[in-house]
Backbone as CSV, one residue per row, in Angstrom:
resi,resn,N_x,N_y,N_z,CA_x,CA_y,CA_z,C_x,C_y,C_z
1,UNK,-2.124,-17.954,26.166,-2.864,-16.870,25.349,-4.295,-17.473,25.082
2,UNK,-5.223,-16.635,25.256,-6.593,-17.041,24.905,-6.902,-16.825,23.497
3,UNK,-7.963,-17.461,22.987,-8.253,-17.375,21.571,-8.557,-15.929,21.153
4,UNK,-9.174,-15.183,21.898,-9.513,-13.778,21.560,-8.158,-12.953,21.300
5,UNK,-7.238,-13.182,22.157,-5.916,-12.337,22.002,-5.196,-12.819,20.799
6,UNK,-5.278,-14.147,20.552,-4.669,-14.586,19.291,-5.274,-14.090,17.935
7,UNK,-6.692,-13.976,18.050,-7.334,-13.443,16.901,-7.088,-12.060,16.793
8,UNK,-6.979,-11.215,17.887,-6.757,-9.718,17.839,-5.304,-9.512,17.198
9,UNK,-4.238,-10.315,17.737,-2.927,-10.237,17.218,-2.924,-10.603,15.618
10,UNK,-3.571,-11.532,15.276,-3.651,-11.920,13.847,-4.268,-10.758,13.017
11,UNK,-5.388,-10.214,13.489,-6.029,-9.091,12.893,-5.022,-7.885,12.695
12,UNK,-4.362,-7.575,13.790,-3.436,-6.448,13.730,-2.322,-6.727,12.660
13,UNK,-1.776,-7.884,12.658,-0.767,-8.295,11.756,-1.173,-8.327,10.290
14,UNK,-2.429,-8.731,10.148,-3.038,-8.784,8.728,-3.168,-7.269,8.227
15,UNK,-3.631,-6.408,9.039,-3.857,-5.038,8.676,-2.420,-4.371,8.469
16,UNK,-1.466,-4.709,9.225,-0.092,-4.217,9.010,0.416,-4.685,7.683
17,UNK,0.326,-5.986,7.372,0.818,-6.420,6.068,0.084,-5.766,4.959
18,UNK,-1.209,-5.548,5.042,-1.875,-4.841,3.982,-1.447,-3.515,3.837
19,UNK,-1.227,-2.775,4.944,-0.944,-1.363,4.833,0.572,-1.290,4.398
20,UNK,1.410,-2.134,4.708,2.824,-2.066,4.196,2.872,-2.312,2.787
21,UNK,2.154,-3.235,2.268,2.001,-3.599,0.710,1.527,-2.365,0.027
22,UNK,0.531,-1.835,0.526,-0.057,-0.508,-0.133,0.972,0.587,-0.025
23,UNK,1.746,0.634,1.086,2.768,1.687,1.134,3.781,1.550,0.124
24,UNK,4.208,0.397,0.069,5.352,0.116,-1.020,4.872,0.297,-2.379
25,UNK,3.572,-0.203,-2.757,3.014,0.002,-4.093,2.883,1.499,-4.426
26,UNK,2.385,2.162,-3.534,2.150,3.678,-3.782,3.455,4.415,-3.901
27,UNK,4.504,4.077,-3.096,5.798,4.660,-3.141,6.393,4.558,-4.568
28,UNK,6.072,3.522,-5.262,6.714,3.149,-6.560,5.591,3.365,-7.640
29,UNK,4.463,3.902,-7.462,3.482,4.066,-8.510,3.887,5.242,-9.373
30,UNK,3.993,4.993,-10.603,4.505,6.060,-11.574,3.376,7.030,-11.905
31,UNK,3.712,8.008,-12.601,2.605,8.980,-13.104,1.705,8.487,-14.092
32,UNK,1.998,7.445,-14.768,1.071,6.727,-15.816,-0.429,6.500,-15.229
33,UNK,-0.404,6.006,-14.054,-1.654,5.684,-13.448,-2.270,4.450,-14.004
34,UNK,-3.574,4.487,-14.173,-4.412,3.282,-14.670,-4.418,3.201,-16.143
35,UNK,-4.486,2.005,-16.673,-4.899,1.964,-18.125,-6.473,2.220,-18.170
36,UNK,-6.994,2.131,-19.450,-8.315,2.211,-19.706,-9.078,1.109,-19.139
37,UNK,-8.512,-0.137,-19.103,-9.253,-1.225,-18.492,-9.219,-1.223,-16.823
38,UNK,-8.483,-0.243,-16.300,-8.402,-0.171,-14.804,-7.215,-0.860,-14.272
39,UNK,-6.445,-1.392,-15.145,-5.124,-2.102,-14.713,-4.090,-1.073,-14.422
40,UNK,-3.420,-1.279,-13.268,-2.363,-0.321,-12.772,-1.044,-1.173,-12.742
41,UNK,-0.151,-0.687,-13.513,1.204,-1.296,-13.531,2.229,-0.543,-12.495
42,UNK,2.774,-1.286,-11.629,3.758,-0.611,-10.607,5.007,-1.296,-10.805
43,UNK,6.167,-0.756,-11.091,7.449,-1.274,-11.254,8.172,-1.144,-9.813
44,UNK,8.192,-2.051,-9.071,8.794,-2.072,-7.611,10.273,-2.588,-7.806
45,UNK,11.247,-1.666,-7.588,12.658,-2.201,-7.787,13.115,-2.936,-6.440
46,UNK,14.141,-3.714,-6.671,14.858,-4.439,-5.589,15.408,-3.352,-4.711
47,UNK,15.366,-3.416,-3.293,14.952,-4.563,-2.563,13.441,-4.522,-2.140
48,UNK,12.785,-3.449,-2.395,11.311,-3.427,-2.106,10.578,-4.456,-2.807
49,UNK,11.046,-4.891,-4.061,10.255,-5.973,-4.882,10.414,-7.335,-4.054
50,UNK,11.449,-7.566,-3.287,11.529,-8.828,-2.496,10.683,-8.702,-1.278
51,UNK,10.419,-7.616,-0.802,9.538,-7.461,0.376,8.083,-7.664,-0.117
52,UNK,7.732,-6.967,-1.232,6.368,-7.092,-1.756,6.055,-8.603,-2.088
53,UNK,7.146,-9.325,-2.774,6.900,-10.691,-3.003,6.576,-11.595,-1.974
54,UNK,7.377,-11.321,-0.768,7.335,-12.083,0.459,5.936,-11.759,1.083
55,UNK,5.567,-10.526,1.069,4.200,-10.219,1.757,3.055,-10.898,0.944
56,UNK,3.139,-10.907,-0.474,2.104,-11.554,-1.133,2.144,-12.973,-0.962
57,UNK,3.301,-13.647,-0.904,3.443,-15.124,-0.637,2.781,-15.429,0.829
58,UNK,3.101,-14.661,1.869,2.498,-14.773,3.086,0.884,-14.646,3.083
59,UNK,0.446,-13.642,2.315,-0.873,-13.393,2.239,-1.695,-14.519,1.479
60,UNK,-1.006,-14.990,0.454,-1.675,-16.136,-0.300,-1.768,-17.338,0.495
61,UNK,-0.812,-17.589,1.343,-0.840,-18.756,2.275,-1.971,-18.527,3.276
62,UNK,-2.161,-17.346,3.807,-3.065,-17.054,4.889,-4.518,-17.121,4.277
63,UNK,-4.620,-16.614,3.036,-5.953,-16.501,2.386,-6.288,-17.856,1.584
64,UNK,-5.375,-18.717,1.500,-5.652,-19.923,0.915,-5.818,-19.801,-0.707
65,UNK,-5.042,-18.836,-1.229,-5.093,-18.547,-2.628,-4.192,-19.644,-3.377
66,UNK,-4.730,-20.130,-4.389,-3.989,-21.212,-5.195,-4.458,-20.837,-6.645
67,UNK,-3.363,-20.619,-7.535,-3.658,-20.429,-8.871,-2.692,-21.250,-9.743
68,UNK,-2.794,-21.051,-11.082,-1.919,-21.830,-11.914,-0.542,-21.550,-11.911
69,UNK,-0.065,-20.356,-11.595,1.363,-19.870,-11.507,1.485,-19.079,-10.244
70,UNK,2.815,-18.927,-9.901,3.172,-18.010,-8.748,2.628,-16.663,-8.965
71,UNK,2.751,-16.130,-10.123,2.275,-14.779,-10.336,0.819,-14.533,-10.280
72,UNK,0.123,-15.661,-10.637,-1.355,-15.601,-10.597,-1.836,-15.678,-9.123
73,UNK,-1.075,-16.367,-8.253,-1.406,-16.573,-6.975,-1.201,-15.269,-6.241
74,UNK,0.080,-14.708,-6.547,0.372,-13.339,-5.957,-0.697,-12.282,-6.254
75,UNK,-1.154,-12.282,-7.553,-1.996,-11.302,-8.034,-3.392,-11.500,-7.205
76,UNK,-3.847,-12.682,-7.067,-5.034,-12.865,-6.200,-4.847,-12.483,-4.801
77,UNK,-3.642,-12.756,-4.233,-3.422,-12.399,-2.855,-3.401,-10.717,-2.777
78,UNK,-2.730,-10.212,-3.740,-2.747,-8.650,-3.748,-4.124,-8.071,-3.844
79,UNK,-5.047,-8.644,-4.573,-6.302,-8.058,-4.708,-7.095,-8.183,-3.283
80,UNK,-6.940,-9.401,-2.748,-7.510,-9.484,-1.399,-6.885,-8.709,-0.256
81,UNK,-5.531,-8.510,-0.406,-4.873,-7.543,0.608,-5.385,-6.120,0.342
82,UNK,-5.555,-5.707,-0.866,-5.936,-4.327,-1.126,-7.378,-4.137,-0.772
83,UNK,-8.201,-5.182,-0.784,-9.492,-5.012,-0.260,-9.518,-4.895,1.208
84,UNK,-8.744,-5.701,1.849,-8.635,-5.555,3.267,-8.152,-4.239,3.709
85,UNK,-7.025,-3.663,3.128,-6.452,-2.361,3.424,-7.523,-1.306,3.036
86,UNK,-8.363,-1.488,2.045,-9.295,-0.451,1.610,-10.318,-0.172,2.629
87,UNK,-10.516,-1.164,3.610,-11.551,-0.856,4.637,-11.304,0.332,5.581
88,UNK,-9.884,0.606,5.629,-9.500,1.811,6.539,-9.458,3.133,5.753
89,UNK,-10.665,3.826,5.897,-10.800,5.020,5.112,-9.960,6.180,5.697
90,UNK,-9.442,5.863,6.908,-8.506,6.925,7.643,-7.128,6.762,7.255
91,UNK,-6.691,5.725,6.444,-5.318,5.501,5.984,-4.820,6.679,5.127
92,UNK,-3.616,7.087,5.536,-2.975,8.234,4.703,-2.722,7.733,3.195
93,UNK,-2.776,6.430,2.984,-2.604,5.798,1.672,-3.645,5.946,0.833
94,UNK,-4.842,6.317,1.346,-6.007,6.493,0.545,-6.090,8.006,0.056
95,UNK,-5.159,8.787,0.533,-5.074,10.226,0.040,-3.844,10.444,-0.621
96,UNK,-3.871,11.642,-1.200,-2.531,12.014,-1.892,-1.360,12.373,-1.054
97,UNK,-1.667,12.519,0.226,-0.617,12.870,1.265,0.245,11.692,1.537
98,UNK,1.619,11.886,1.479,2.495,10.832,1.737,2.394,10.554,3.281
99,UNK,2.643,9.233,3.561,2.730,8.861,5.000,3.919,9.477,5.754
100,UNK,3.917,9.893,6.891,5.028,10.361,7.588,6.035,9.405,7.850
101,UNK,7.257,9.723,7.675,8.463,8.782,7.938,8.991,8.826,9.277
């Protein structure tokens, strides 16, 4: 496999991971929305919580994120993932319309 094919596959995988993370977070986003400081709390129940944690751990490893705690590392990876996924203005996760199942 040539380098350009590997890069293309990695890019597709990265976008898929970002989109899946956003889908799971949006699925469990409550009606409370954002706090005054812009913080959004999302309670993701098991088993989706295990999937989100695994996605964030993989993203942290890929992005080279390192922080004082596991949760800080995951938070940094989440911010990077959401920035990556935010580049796709066509995503159904950017609108109020649920993604088709």
